[in-house]
PDB file of N, CA, C and O in Angstrom:
ATOM      1  N   MET A   1      -2.456  41.226  62.334  1.00  0.00           N
ATOM      2  CA  MET A   1      -2.017  42.517  61.894  1.00  0.00           C
ATOM      3  C   MET A   1      -2.100  42.559  60.378  1.00  0.00           C
ATOM      4  O   MET A   1      -1.867  41.558  59.701  1.00  0.00           O
ATOM      5  N   ARG A   2      -2.433  43.727  59.859  1.00  0.00           N
ATOM      6  CA  ARG A   2      -2.512  43.923  58.412  1.00  0.00           C
ATOM      7  C   ARG A   2      -1.629  45.090  58.000  1.00  0.00           C
ATOM      8  O   ARG A   2      -1.586  46.128  58.659  1.00  0.00           O
ATOM      9  N   PHE A   3      -0.933  44.892  56.901  1.00  0.00           N
ATOM     10  CA  PHE A   3      -0.100  45.947  56.339  1.00  0.00           C
ATOM     11  C   PHE A   3      -0.222  45.920  54.824  1.00  0.00           C
ATOM     12  O   PHE A   3      -0.477  44.874  54.227  1.00  0.00           O
ATOM     13  N   LYS A   4      -0.041  47.061  54.223  1.00  0.00           N
ATOM     14  CA  LYS A   4       0.034  47.127  52.768  1.00  0.00           C
ATOM     15  C   LYS A   4       1.344  46.471  52.341  1.00  0.00           C
ATOM     16  O   LYS A   4       2.391  46.718  52.940  1.00  0.00           O
ATOM     17  N   ILE A   5       1.284  45.644  51.314  1.00  0.00           N
ATOM     18  CA  ILE A   5       2.476  44.964  50.826  1.00  0.00           C
ATOM     19  C   ILE A   5       3.529  45.994  50.411  1.00  0.00           C
ATOM     20  O   ILE A   5       4.717  45.824  50.688  1.00  0.00           O
ATOM     21  N   ALA A   6       3.086  47.052  49.752  1.00  0.00           N
ATOM     22  CA  ALA A   6       4.025  48.085  49.300  1.00  0.00           C
ATOM     23  C   ALA A   6       4.790  48.687  50.472  1.00  0.00           C
ATOM     24  O   ALA A   6       5.974  48.996  50.334  1.00  0.00           O
ATOM     25  N   ALA A   7       4.137  48.862  51.628  1.00  0.00           N
ATOM     26  CA  ALA A   7       4.791  49.456  52.794  1.00  0.00           C
ATOM     27  C   ALA A   7       5.922  48.573  53.319  1.00  0.00           C
ATOM     28  O   ALA A   7       6.952  49.084  53.758  1.00  0.00           O
ATOM     29  N   LEU A   8       5.735  47.244  53.276  1.00  0.00           N
ATOM     30  CA  LEU A   8       6.793  46.335  53.728  1.00  0.00           C
ATOM     31  C   LEU A   8       8.047  46.495  52.879  1.00  0.00           C
ATOM     32  O   LEU A   8       9.160  46.523  53.404  1.00  0.00           O
ATOM     33  N   PHE A   9       7.865  46.601  51.565  1.00  0.00           N
ATOM     34  CA  PHE A   9       9.003  46.719  50.665  1.00  0.00           C
ATOM     35  C   PHE A   9       9.624  48.113  50.736  1.00  0.00           C
ATOM     36  O   PHE A   9      10.847  48.243  50.705  1.00  0.00           O
ATOM     37  N   GLU A  10       8.809  49.142  50.830  1.00  0.00           N
ATOM     38  CA  GLU A  10       9.322  50.510  50.914  1.00  0.00           C
ATOM     39  C   GLU A  10      10.174  50.701  52.165  1.00  0.00           C
ATOM     40  O   GLU A  10      11.172  51.420  52.127  1.00  0.00           O
ATOM     41  N   PHE A  11       9.796  50.070  53.264  1.00  0.00           N
ATOM     42  CA  PHE A  11      10.570  50.162  54.505  1.00  0.00           C
ATOM     43  C   PHE A  11      11.994  49.655  54.295  1.00  0.00           C
ATOM     44  O   PHE A  11      12.937  50.176  54.892  1.00  0.00           O
ATOM     45  N   GLU A  12      12.148  48.640  53.448  1.00  0.00           N
ATOM     46  CA  GLU A  12      13.463  48.056  53.160  1.00  0.00           C
ATOM     47  C   GLU A  12      14.145  48.745  51.973  1.00  0.00           C
ATOM     48  O   GLU A  12      15.274  48.399  51.622  1.00  0.00           O
ATOM     49  N   GLY A  13      13.466  49.716  51.357  1.00  0.00           N
ATOM     50  CA  GLY A  13      14.031  50.391  50.186  1.00  0.00           C
ATOM     51  C   GLY A  13      13.981  49.536  48.937  1.00  0.00           C
ATOM     52  O   GLY A  13      14.800  49.705  48.034  1.00  0.00           O
ATOM     53  N   LYS A  14      13.020  48.610  48.877  1.00  0.00           N
ATOM     54  CA  LYS A  14      12.892  47.695  47.741  1.00  0.00           C
ATOM     55  C   LYS A  14      11.609  48.002  46.978  1.00  0.00           C
ATOM     56  O   LYS A  14      10.708  48.669  47.486  1.00  0.00           O
ATOM     57  N   THR A  15      11.548  47.507  45.765  1.00  0.00           N
ATOM     58  CA  THR A  15      10.363  47.667  44.932  1.00  0.00           C
ATOM     59  C   THR A  15       9.418  46.501  45.185  1.00  0.00           C
ATOM     60  O   THR A  15       9.856  45.351  45.176  1.00  0.00           O
ATOM     61  N   PRO A  16       8.122  46.765  45.413  1.00  0.00           N
ATOM     62  CA  PRO A  16       7.163  45.669  45.622  1.00  0.00           C
ATOM     63  C   PRO A  16       7.075  44.773  44.389  1.00  0.00           C
ATOM     64  O   PRO A  16       7.279  45.250  43.273  1.00  0.00           O
ATOM     65  N   PRO A  17       6.777  43.486  44.566  1.00  0.00           N
ATOM     66  CA  PRO A  17       6.651  42.579  43.421  1.00  0.00           C
ATOM     67  C   PRO A  17       5.443  42.949  42.564  1.00  0.00           C
ATOM     68  O   PRO A  17       4.474  43.526  43.058  1.00  0.00           O
ATOM     69  N   THR A  18       5.509  42.616  41.294  1.00  0.00           N
ATOM     70  CA  THR A  18       4.371  42.889  40.408  1.00  0.00           C
ATOM     71  C   THR A  18       3.207  41.960  40.728  1.00  0.00           C
ATOM     72  O   THR A  18       2.046  42.329  40.550  1.00  0.00           O
ATOM     73  N   ASN A  19       3.514  40.762  41.199  1.00  0.00           N
ATOM     74  CA  ASN A  19       2.483  39.815  41.614  1.00  0.00           C
ATOM     75  C   ASN A  19       2.316  39.951  43.128  1.00  0.00           C
ATOM     76  O   ASN A  19       3.169  39.500  43.892  1.00  0.00           O
ATOM     77  N   ALA A  20       1.224  40.569  43.556  1.00  0.00           N
ATOM     78  CA  ALA A  20       1.011  40.849  44.979  1.00  0.00           C
ATOM     79  C   ALA A  20       0.968  39.586  45.833  1.00  0.00           C
ATOM     80  O   ALA A  20       1.246  39.646  47.031  1.00  0.00           O
ATOM     81  N   ALA A  21       0.629  38.458  45.245  1.00  0.00           N
ATOM     82  CA  ALA A  21       0.505  37.212  46.009  1.00  0.00           C
ATOM     83  C   ALA A  21       1.809  36.423  46.059  1.00  0.00           C
ATOM     84  O   ALA A  21       1.787  35.230  46.361  1.00  0.00           O
ATOM     85  N   ASP A  22       2.937  37.052  45.772  1.00  0.00           N
ATOM     86  CA  ASP A  22       4.235  36.383  45.756  1.00  0.00           C
ATOM     87  C   ASP A  22       4.759  36.190  47.179  1.00  0.00           C
ATOM     88  O   ASP A  22       5.549  36.996  47.671  1.00  0.00           O
ATOM     89  N   LEU A  23       4.317  35.121  47.832  1.00  0.00           N
ATOM     90  CA  LEU A  23       4.720  34.855  49.219  1.00  0.00           C
ATOM     91  C   LEU A  23       6.212  34.588  49.363  1.00  0.00           C
ATOM     92  O   LEU A  23       6.777  34.779  50.440  1.00  0.00           O
ATOM     93  N   PHE A  24       6.855  34.147  48.283  1.00  0.00           N
ATOM     94  CA  PHE A  24       8.291  33.853  48.365  1.00  0.00           C
ATOM     95  C   PHE A  24       9.114  35.115  48.595  1.00  0.00           C
ATOM     96  O   PHE A  24      10.190  35.038  49.189  1.00  0.00           O
ATOM     97  N   SER A  25       8.645  36.260  48.148  1.00  0.00           N
ATOM     98  CA  SER A  25       9.386  37.500  48.401  1.00  0.00           C
ATOM     99  C   SER A  25       8.835  38.251  49.607  1.00  0.00           C
ATOM    100  O   SER A  25       9.548  39.057  50.206  1.00  0.00           O
ATOM    101  N   ILE A  26       7.580  38.003  49.974  1.00  0.00           N
ATOM    102  CA  ILE A  26       6.954  38.722  51.084  1.00  0.00           C
ATOM    103  C   ILE A  26       7.321  38.107  52.435  1.00  0.00           C
ATOM    104  O   ILE A  26       7.634  38.834  53.378  1.00  0.00           O
ATOM    105  N   THR A  27       7.287  36.790  52.538  1.00  0.00           N
ATOM    106  CA  THR A  27       7.509  36.112  53.817  1.00  0.00           C
ATOM    107  C   THR A  27       8.861  36.449  54.453  1.00  0.00           C
ATOM    108  O   THR A  27       8.896  36.727  55.651  1.00  0.00           O
ATOM    109  N   PRO A  28       9.986  36.438  53.706  1.00  0.00           N
ATOM    110  CA  PRO A  28      11.256  36.796  54.351  1.00  0.00           C
ATOM    111  C   PRO A  28      11.271  38.217  54.917  1.00  0.00           C
ATOM    112  O   PRO A  28      11.877  38.463  55.960  1.00  0.00           O
ATOM    113  N   LEU A  29      10.607  39.150  54.234  1.00  0.00           N
ATOM    114  CA  LEU A  29      10.542  40.519  54.752  1.00  0.00           C
ATOM    115  C   LEU A  29       9.736  40.582  56.042  1.00  0.00           C
ATOM    116  O   LEU A  29      10.112  41.283  56.982  1.00  0.00           O
ATOM    117  N   VAL A  30       8.637  39.853  56.086  1.00  0.00           N
ATOM    118  CA  VAL A  30       7.811  39.829  57.295  1.00  0.00           C
ATOM    119  C   VAL A  30       8.611  39.247  58.457  1.00  0.00           C
ATOM    120  O   VAL A  30       8.600  39.803  59.555  1.00  0.00           O
ATOM    121  N   LEU A  31       9.297  38.146  58.228  1.00  0.00           N
ATOM    122  CA  LEU A  31      10.078  37.504  59.288  1.00  0.00           C
ATOM    123  C   LEU A  31      11.219  38.396  59.750  1.00  0.00           C
ATOM    124  O   LEU A  31      11.571  38.384  60.930  1.00  0.00           O
ATOM    125  N   LYS A  32      11.803  39.169  58.841  1.00  0.00           N
ATOM    126  CA  LYS A  32      12.885  40.086  59.208  1.00  0.00           C
ATOM    127  C   LYS A  32      12.355  41.267  60.017  1.00  0.00           C
ATOM    128  O   LYS A  32      12.924  41.624  61.048  1.00  0.00           O
ATOM    129  N   GLN A  33      11.259  41.873  59.545  1.00  0.00           N
ATOM    130  CA  GLN A  33      10.738  43.074  60.184  1.00  0.00           C
ATOM    131  C   GLN A  33       9.950  42.790  61.454  1.00  0.00           C
ATOM    132  O   GLN A  33       9.856  43.649  62.331  1.00  0.00           O
ATOM    133  N   PHE A  34       9.380  41.588  61.560  1.00  0.00           N
ATOM    134  CA  PHE A  34       8.554  41.248  62.720  1.00  0.00           C
ATOM    135  C   PHE A  34       9.071  40.011  63.443  1.00  0.00           C
ATOM    136  O   PHE A  34       8.287  39.220  63.967  1.00  0.00           O
ATOM    137  N   GLY A  35      10.375  39.848  63.470  1.00  0.00           N
ATOM    138  CA  GLY A  35      10.996  38.696  64.122  1.00  0.00           C
ATOM    139  C   GLY A  35      10.790  38.659  65.628  1.00  0.00           C
ATOM    140  O   GLY A  35      11.001  37.623  66.258  1.00  0.00           O
ATOM    141  N   PHE A  36      10.378  39.783  66.211  1.00  0.00           N
ATOM    142  CA  PHE A  36      10.140  39.848  67.653  1.00  0.00           C
ATOM    143  C   PHE A  36       8.823  39.201  68.054  1.00  0.00           C
ATOM    144  O   PHE A  36       8.595  38.955  69.238  1.00  0.00           O
ATOM    145  N   LEU A  37       7.944  38.919  67.082  1.00  0.00           N
ATOM    146  CA  LEU A  37       6.648  38.314  67.396  1.00  0.00           C
ATOM    147  C   LEU A  37       6.826  36.860  67.812  1.00  0.00           C
ATOM    148  O   LEU A  37       7.784  36.208  67.395  1.00  0.00           O
ATOM    149  N   PRO A  38       5.910  36.346  68.631  1.00  0.00           N
ATOM    150  CA  PRO A  38       5.968  34.924  68.993  1.00  0.00           C
ATOM    151  C   PRO A  38       5.881  34.062  67.740  1.00  0.00           C
ATOM    152  O   PRO A  38       5.184  34.401  66.784  1.00  0.00           O
ATOM    153  N   GLN A  39       6.585  32.962  67.758  1.00  0.00           N
ATOM    154  CA  GLN A  39       6.598  32.059  66.612  1.00  0.00           C
ATOM    155  C   GLN A  39       5.639  30.909  66.847  1.00  0.00           C
ATOM    156  O   GLN A  39       5.436  30.554  68.009  1.00  0.00           O
ATOM    157  N   PRO A  40       5.047  30.314  65.866  1.00  0.00           N
ATOM    158  CA  PRO A  40       5.246  30.564  64.435  1.00  0.00           C
ATOM    159  C   PRO A  40       4.392  31.738  63.959  1.00  0.00           C
ATOM    160  O   PRO A  40       3.300  31.982  64.472  1.00  0.00           O
ATOM    161  N   VAL A  41       4.913  32.449  62.975  1.00  0.00           N
ATOM    162  CA  VAL A  41       4.191  33.540  62.344  1.00  0.00           C
ATOM    163  C   VAL A  41       3.573  33.001  61.059  1.00  0.00           C
ATOM    164  O   VAL A  41       4.262  32.398  60.237  1.00  0.00           O
ATOM    165  N   MET A  42       2.276  33.222  60.892  1.00  0.00           N
ATOM    166  CA  MET A  42       1.563  32.795  59.677  1.00  0.00           C
ATOM    167  C   MET A  42       1.393  34.008  58.780  1.00  0.00           C
ATOM    168  O   MET A  42       0.890  35.041  59.224  1.00  0.00           O
ATOM    169  N   VAL A  43       1.804  33.896  57.528  1.00  0.00           N
ATOM    170  CA  VAL A  43       1.723  35.005  56.583  1.00  0.00           C
ATOM    171  C   VAL A  43       0.783  34.624  55.452  1.00  0.00           C
ATOM    172  O   VAL A  43       0.963  33.588  54.811  1.00  0.00           O
ATOM    173  N   THR A  44      -0.219  35.459  55.205  1.00  0.00           N
ATOM    174  CA  THR A  44      -1.120  35.267  54.069  1.00  0.00           C
ATOM    175  C   THR A  44      -1.288  36.603  53.360  1.00  0.00           C
ATOM    176  O   THR A  44      -1.028  37.664  53.927  1.00  0.00           O
ATOM    177  N   VAL A  45      -1.726  36.529  52.115  1.00  0.00           N
ATOM    178  CA  VAL A  45      -1.942  37.731  51.317  1.00  0.00           C
ATOM    179  C   VAL A  45      -3.422  37.832  50.990  1.00  0.00           C
ATOM    180  O   VAL A  45      -4.042  36.864  50.550  1.00  0.00           O
ATOM    181  N   GLU A  46      -3.978  39.016  51.212  1.00  0.00           N
ATOM    182  CA  GLU A  46      -5.362  39.308  50.851  1.00  0.00           C
ATOM    183  C   GLU A  46      -5.369  40.597  50.044  1.00  0.00           C
ATOM    184  O   GLU A  46      -5.256  41.691  50.597  1.00  0.00           O
ATOM    185  N   GLY A  47      -5.502  40.455  48.750  1.00  0.00           N
ATOM    186  CA  GLY A  47      -5.476  41.623  47.876  1.00  0.00           C
ATOM    187  C   GLY A  47      -4.113  42.279  47.906  1.00  0.00           C
ATOM    188  O   GLY A  47      -3.109  41.625  47.622  1.00  0.00           O
ATOM    189  N   ASP A  48      -4.054  43.562  48.244  1.00  0.00           N
ATOM    190  CA  ASP A  48      -2.779  44.282  48.304  1.00  0.00           C
ATOM    191  C   ASP A  48      -2.254  44.393  49.736  1.00  0.00           C
ATOM    192  O   ASP A  48      -1.410  45.239  50.033  1.00  0.00           O
ATOM    193  N   GLU A  49      -2.763  43.525  50.621  1.00  0.00           N
ATOM    194  CA  GLU A  49      -2.337  43.539  52.019  1.00  0.00           C
ATOM    195  C   GLU A  49      -1.765  42.189  52.425  1.00  0.00           C
ATOM    196  O   GLU A  49      -2.151  41.143  51.904  1.00  0.00           O
ATOM    197  N   VAL A  50      -0.838  42.243  53.366  1.00  0.00           N
ATOM    198  CA  VAL A  50      -0.307  41.029  53.973  1.00  0.00           C
ATOM    199  C   VAL A  50      -0.918  40.924  55.370  1.00  0.00           C
ATOM    200  O   VAL A  50      -0.989  41.911  56.101  1.00  0.00           O
ATOM    201  N   VAL A  51      -1.359  39.717  55.730  1.00  0.00           N
ATOM    202  CA  VAL A  51      -1.960  39.467  57.037  1.00  0.00           C
ATOM    203  C   VAL A  51      -0.984  38.607  57.831  1.00  0.00           C
ATOM    204  O   VAL A  51      -0.562  37.542  57.380  1.00  0.00           O
ATOM    205  N   ILE A  52      -0.634  39.092  59.026  1.00  0.00           N
ATOM    206  CA  ILE A  52       0.322  38.398  59.885  1.00  0.00           C
ATOM    207  C   ILE A  52      -0.422  37.909  61.122  1.00  0.00           C
ATOM    208  O   ILE A  52      -1.057  38.694  61.827  1.00  0.00           O
ATOM    209  N   GLN A  53      -0.338  36.612  61.377  1.00  0.00           N
ATOM    210  CA  GLN A  53      -0.977  36.021  62.554  1.00  0.00           C
ATOM    211  C   GLN A  53       0.098  35.350  63.401  1.00  0.00           C
ATOM    212  O   GLN A  53       1.061  34.795  62.873  1.00  0.00           O
ATOM    213  N   TYR A  54      -0.078  35.406  64.718  1.00  0.00           N
ATOM    214  CA  TYR A  54       0.873  34.816  65.643  1.00  0.00           C
ATOM    215  C   TYR A  54       0.108  34.337  66.879  1.00  0.00           C
ATOM    216  O   TYR A  54      -1.033  34.747  67.091  1.00  0.00           O
ATOM    217  N   PRO A  55       0.724  33.468  67.704  1.00  0.00           N
ATOM    218  CA  PRO A  55       0.014  32.873  68.840  1.00  0.00           C
ATOM    219  C   PRO A  55      -0.402  33.890  69.909  1.00  0.00           C
ATOM    220  O   PRO A  55       0.400  34.710  70.356  1.00  0.00           O
ATOM    221  N   ILE A  56      -1.665  33.812  70.301  1.00  0.00           N
ATOM    222  CA  ILE A  56      -2.210  34.630  71.387  1.00  0.00           C
ATOM    223  C   ILE A  56      -3.079  33.712  72.242  1.00  0.00           C
ATOM    224  O   ILE A  56      -3.803  32.869  71.714  1.00  0.00           O
ATOM    225  N   ARG A  57      -3.008  33.873  73.533  1.00  0.00           N
ATOM    226  CA  ARG A  57      -3.920  33.161  74.440  1.00  0.00           C
ATOM    227  C   ARG A  57      -4.756  34.194  75.176  1.00  0.00           C
ATOM    228  O   ARG A  57      -4.252  35.242  75.579  1.00  0.00           O
ATOM    229  N   ILE A  58      -6.026  33.892  75.348  1.00  0.00           N
ATOM    230  CA  ILE A  58      -6.935  34.790  76.049  1.00  0.00           C
ATOM    231  C   ILE A  58      -7.378  34.100  77.336  1.00  0.00           C
ATOM    232  O   ILE A  58      -7.741  32.924  77.329  1.00  0.00           O
ATOM    233  N   GLN A  59      -7.345  34.839  78.431  1.00  0.00           N
ATOM    234  CA  GLN A  59      -7.683  34.287  79.744  1.00  0.00           C
ATOM    235  C   GLN A  59      -8.587  35.284  80.463  1.00  0.00           C
ATOM    236  O   GLN A  59      -8.294  36.479  80.512  1.00  0.00           O
ATOM    237  N   GLU A  60      -9.678  34.785  81.016  1.00  0.00           N
ATOM    238  CA  GLU A  60     -10.547  35.651  81.818  1.00  0.00           C
ATOM    239  C   GLU A  60      -9.998  35.750  83.229  1.00  0.00           C
ATOM    240  O   GLU A  60      -9.454  34.786  83.768  1.00  0.00           O
ATOM    241  N   GLU A  61     -10.149  36.933  83.822  1.00  0.00           N
ATOM    242  CA  GLU A  61      -9.612  37.145  85.161  1.00  0.00           C
ATOM    243  C   GLU A  61     -10.437  38.222  85.860  1.00  0.00           C
ATOM    244  O   GLU A  61     -11.045  39.068  85.204  1.00  0.00           O
ATOM    245  N   ASN A  62     -10.457  38.189  87.171  1.00  0.00           N
ATOM    246  CA  ASN A  62     -11.115  39.242  87.948  1.00  0.00           C
ATOM    247  C   ASN A  62     -10.083  40.275  88.343  1.00  0.00           C
ATOM    248  O   ASN A  62      -9.056  39.943  88.935  1.00  0.00           O
ATOM    249  N   PHE A  63     -10.354  41.535  88.015  1.00  0.00           N
ATOM    250  CA  PHE A  63      -9.453  42.631  88.346  1.00  0.00           C
ATOM    251  C   PHE A  63     -10.040  43.407  89.515  1.00  0.00           C
ATOM    252  O   PHE A  63     -11.256  43.580  89.592  1.00  0.00           O
ATOM    253  N   GLU A  64      -9.189  43.878  90.429  1.00  0.00           N
ATOM    254  CA  GLU A  64      -9.659  44.651  91.577  1.00  0.00           C
ATOM    255  C   GLU A  64     -10.015  46.075  91.186  1.00  0.00           C
ATOM    256  O   GLU A  64     -10.930  46.660  91.767  1.00  0.00           O
ATOM    257  N   SER A  65      -9.329  46.631  90.237  1.00  0.00           N
ATOM    258  CA  SER A  65      -9.578  48.023  89.846  1.00  0.00           C
ATOM    259  C   SER A  65     -10.495  48.058  88.613  1.00  0.00           C
ATOM    260  O   SER A  65     -11.128  47.059  88.269  1.00  0.00           O
ATOM    261  N   LYS A  66     -10.553  49.189  87.976  1.00  0.00           N
ATOM    262  CA  LYS A  66     -11.413  49.357  86.805  1.00  0.00           C
ATOM    263  C   LYS A  66     -10.729  48.945  85.506  1.00  0.00           C
ATOM    264  O   LYS A  66     -11.129  49.378  84.425  1.00  0.00           O
ATOM    265  N   ILE A  67      -9.713  48.121  85.609  1.00  0.00           N
ATOM    266  CA  ILE A  67      -8.997  47.652  84.419  1.00  0.00           C
ATOM    267  C   ILE A  67      -9.898  46.710  83.643  1.00  0.00           C
ATOM    268  O   ILE A  67     -10.537  45.831  84.222  1.00  0.00           O
ATOM    269  N   GLY A  68      -9.947  46.897  82.328  1.00  0.00           N
ATOM    270  CA  GLY A  68     -10.755  46.033  81.482  1.00  0.00           C
ATOM    271  C   GLY A  68      -9.975  44.862  80.927  1.00  0.00           C
ATOM    272  O   GLY A  68     -10.522  43.779  80.723  1.00  0.00           O
ATOM    273  N   ALA A  69      -8.682  45.084  80.683  1.00  0.00           N
ATOM    274  CA  ALA A  69      -7.861  44.019  80.112  1.00  0.00           C
ATOM    275  C   ALA A  69      -6.387  44.383  80.273  1.00  0.00           C
ATOM    276  O   ALA A  69      -6.033  45.552  80.422  1.00  0.00           O
ATOM    277  N   THR A  70      -5.546  43.367  80.239  1.00  0.00           N
ATOM    278  CA  THR A  70      -4.101  43.577  80.210  1.00  0.00           C
ATOM    279  C   THR A  70      -3.523  42.685  79.124  1.00  0.00           C
ATOM    280  O   THR A  70      -4.096  41.656  78.766  1.00  0.00           O
ATOM    281  N   ILE A  71      -2.384  43.102  78.613  1.00  0.00           N
ATOM    282  CA  ILE A  71      -1.685  42.298  77.610  1.00  0.00           C
ATOM    283  C   ILE A  71      -0.264  42.083  78.108  1.00  0.00           C
ATOM    284  O   ILE A  71       0.437  43.036  78.449  1.00  0.00           O
ATOM    285  N   GLN A  72       0.153  40.823  78.148  1.00  0.00           N
ATOM    286  CA  GLN A  72       1.522  40.485  78.520  1.00  0.00           C
ATOM    287  C   GLN A  72       2.238  40.025  77.258  1.00  0.00           C
ATOM    288  O   GLN A  72       1.891  39.001  76.669  1.00  0.00           O
ATOM    289  N   MET A  73       3.228  40.787  76.858  1.00  0.00           N
ATOM    290  CA  MET A  73       3.949  40.472  75.634  1.00  0.00           C
ATOM    291  C   MET A  73       4.868  39.276  75.838  1.00  0.00           C
ATOM    292  O   MET A  73       5.488  39.129  76.891  1.00  0.00           O
ATOM    293  N   ALA A  74       4.949  38.438  74.841  1.00  0.00           N
ATOM    294  CA  ALA A  74       5.673  37.176  74.930  1.00  0.00           C
ATOM    295  C   ALA A  74       7.142  37.365  75.284  1.00  0.00           C
ATOM    296  O   ALA A  74       7.660  36.677  76.164  1.00  0.00           O
ATOM    297  N   TRP A  75       7.818  38.289  74.611  1.00  0.00           N
ATOM    298  CA  TRP A  75       9.257  38.425  74.819  1.00  0.00           C
ATOM    299  C   TRP A  75       9.593  38.960  76.208  1.00  0.00           C
ATOM    300  O   TRP A  75      10.700  38.730  76.694  1.00  0.00           O
ATOM    301  N   LYS A  76       8.676  39.662  76.857  1.00  0.00           N
ATOM    302  CA  LYS A  76       8.950  40.163  78.194  1.00  0.00           C
ATOM    303  C   LYS A  76       8.822  39.071  79.249  1.00  0.00           C
ATOM    304  O   LYS A  76       9.422  39.163  80.321  1.00  0.00           O
ATOM    305  N   HIS A  77       8.041  38.040  78.946  1.00  0.00           N
ATOM    306  CA  HIS A  77       7.769  36.980  79.925  1.00  0.00           C
ATOM    307  C   HIS A  77       8.344  35.630  79.501  1.00  0.00           C
ATOM    308  O   HIS A  77       8.030  34.601  80.099  1.00  0.00           O
ATOM    309  N   LYS A  78       9.182  35.639  78.474  1.00  0.00           N
ATOM    310  CA  LYS A  78       9.847  34.428  77.961  1.00  0.00           C
ATOM    311  C   LYS A  78       8.847  33.326  77.644  1.00  0.00           C
ATOM    312  O   LYS A  78       9.023  32.170  78.031  1.00  0.00           O
ATOM    313  N   ARG A  79       7.774  33.720  76.917  1.00  0.00           N
ATOM    314  CA  ARG A  79       6.762  32.758  76.463  1.00  0.00           C
ATOM    315  C   ARG A  79       6.767  32.715  74.940  1.00  0.00           C
ATOM    316  O   ARG A  79       7.360  33.568  74.281  1.00  0.00           O
ATOM    317  N   ASP A  80       6.099  31.712  74.401  1.00  0.00           N
ATOM    318  CA  ASP A  80       5.952  31.638  72.952  1.00  0.00           C
ATOM    319  C   ASP A  80       4.566  32.102  72.510  1.00  0.00           C
ATOM    320  O   ASP A  80       4.097  31.714  71.440  1.00  0.00           O
ATOM    321  N   PHE A  81       3.906  32.932  73.325  1.00  0.00           N
ATOM    322  CA  PHE A  81       2.596  33.489  72.986  1.00  0.00           C
ATOM    323  C   PHE A  81       2.392  34.771  73.780  1.00  0.00           C
ATOM    324  O   PHE A  81       2.956  34.948  74.860  1.00  0.00           O
ATOM    325  N   HIS A  82       1.569  35.668  73.221  1.00  0.00           N
ATOM    326  CA  HIS A  82       1.127  36.842  73.983  1.00  0.00           C
ATOM    327  C   HIS A  82      -0.053  36.391  74.830  1.00  0.00           C
ATOM    328  O   HIS A  82      -0.834  35.544  74.396  1.00  0.00           O
ATOM    329  N   LEU A  83      -0.195  36.936  76.022  1.00  0.00           N
ATOM    330  CA  LEU A  83      -1.301  36.590  76.895  1.00  0.00           C
ATOM    331  C   LEU A  83      -2.187  37.814  77.077  1.00  0.00           C
ATOM    332  O   LEU A  83      -1.730  38.853  77.554  1.00  0.00           O
ATOM    333  N   VAL A  84      -3.450  37.690  76.699  1.00  0.00           N
ATOM    334  CA  VAL A  84      -4.421  38.763  76.858  1.00  0.00           C
ATOM    335  C   VAL A  84      -5.365  38.339  77.971  1.00  0.00           C
ATOM    336  O   VAL A  84      -6.047  37.320  77.863  1.00  0.00           O
ATOM    337  N   LYS A  85      -5.403  39.133  79.049  1.00  0.00           N
ATOM    338  CA  LYS A  85      -6.317  38.848  80.158  1.00  0.00           C
ATOM    339  C   LYS A  85      -7.461  39.846  80.070  1.00  0.00           C
ATOM    340  O   LYS A  85      -7.246  41.058  80.043  1.00  0.00           O
ATOM    341  N   ILE A  86      -8.688  39.313  80.024  1.00  0.00           N
ATOM    342  CA  ILE A  86      -9.859  40.191  79.942  1.00  0.00           C
ATOM    343  C   ILE A  86     -10.704  40.036  81.197  1.00  0.00           C
ATOM    344  O   ILE A  86     -10.683  38.998  81.858  1.00  0.00           O
ATOM    345  N   ARG A  87     -11.433  41.071  81.504  1.00  0.00           N
ATOM    346  CA  ARG A  87     -12.278  41.090  82.699  1.00  0.00           C
ATOM    347  C   ARG A  87     -13.349  40.003  82.597  1.00  0.00           C
ATOM    348  O   ARG A  87     -14.087  39.955  81.614  1.00  0.00           O
ATOM    349  N   ALA A  88     -13.438  39.145  83.590  1.00  0.00           N
ATOM    350  CA  ALA A  88     -14.359  38.005  83.560  1.00  0.00           C
ATOM    351  C   ALA A  88     -15.821  38.428  83.574  1.00  0.00           C
ATOM    352  O   ALA A  88     -16.668  37.699  83.059  1.00  0.00           O
ATOM    353  N   ASP A  89     -16.143  39.592  84.153  1.00  0.00           N
ATOM    354  CA  ASP A  89     -17.549  39.966  84.236  1.00  0.00           C
ATOM    355  C   ASP A  89     -18.021  40.806  83.044  1.00  0.00           C
ATOM    356  O   ASP A  89     -19.116  41.368  83.077  1.00  0.00           O
ATOM    357  N   TYR A  90     -17.201  40.893  81.997  1.00  0.00           N
ATOM    358  CA  TYR A  90     -17.659  41.552  80.763  1.00  0.00           C
ATOM    359  C   TYR A  90     -18.634  40.634  80.045  1.00  0.00           C
ATOM    360  O   TYR A  90     -18.467  39.415  80.079  1.00  0.00           O
ATOM    361  N   PRO A  91     -19.648  41.192  79.396  1.00  0.00           N
ATOM    362  CA  PRO A  91     -20.565  40.330  78.644  1.00  0.00           C
ATOM    363  C   PRO A  91     -19.827  39.681  77.457  1.00  0.00           C
ATOM    364  O   PRO A  91     -18.893  40.274  76.917  1.00  0.00           O
ATOM    365  N   PRO A  92     -20.235  38.485  77.054  1.00  0.00           N
ATOM    366  CA  PRO A  92     -19.573  37.819  75.942  1.00  0.00           C
ATOM    367  C   PRO A  92     -19.747  38.589  74.635  1.00  0.00           C
ATOM    368  O   PRO A  92     -20.759  39.257  74.423  1.00  0.00           O
ATOM    369  N   ILE A  93     -18.762  38.485  73.779  1.00  0.00           N
ATOM    370  CA  ILE A  93     -18.832  39.120  72.454  1.00  0.00           C
ATOM    371  C   ILE A  93     -19.589  38.186  71.531  1.00  0.00           C
ATOM    372  O   ILE A  93     -19.276  37.000  71.429  1.00  0.00           O
ATOM    373  N   SER A  94     -20.584  38.733  70.864  1.00  0.00           N
ATOM    374  CA  SER A  94     -21.358  37.880  69.946  1.00  0.00           C
ATOM    375  C   SER A  94     -21.282  38.388  68.530  1.00  0.00           C
ATOM    376  O   SER A  94     -21.873  37.793  67.629  1.00  0.00           O
TER     377      SER A  94
END
């Protein structure tokens, strides 16, 4: 996920840091605002954006209907990762 650094601070009613790469002030806000994500959450800064990464597993599966994919959120299934199931007969992404 990508967000503007300024948006993270504005949501909390705070002023963004003058140094956009200040992970010491950005990381606690990310953990507070996105604490529902599976852990561990990796936070990096790219320009004026913060990039948030978290555990995801992808599994191919055969679906009976015309469903292309399903997503099972971690907190609903008491897992430490989101599970993305994609249709097995889809062509590979290159």
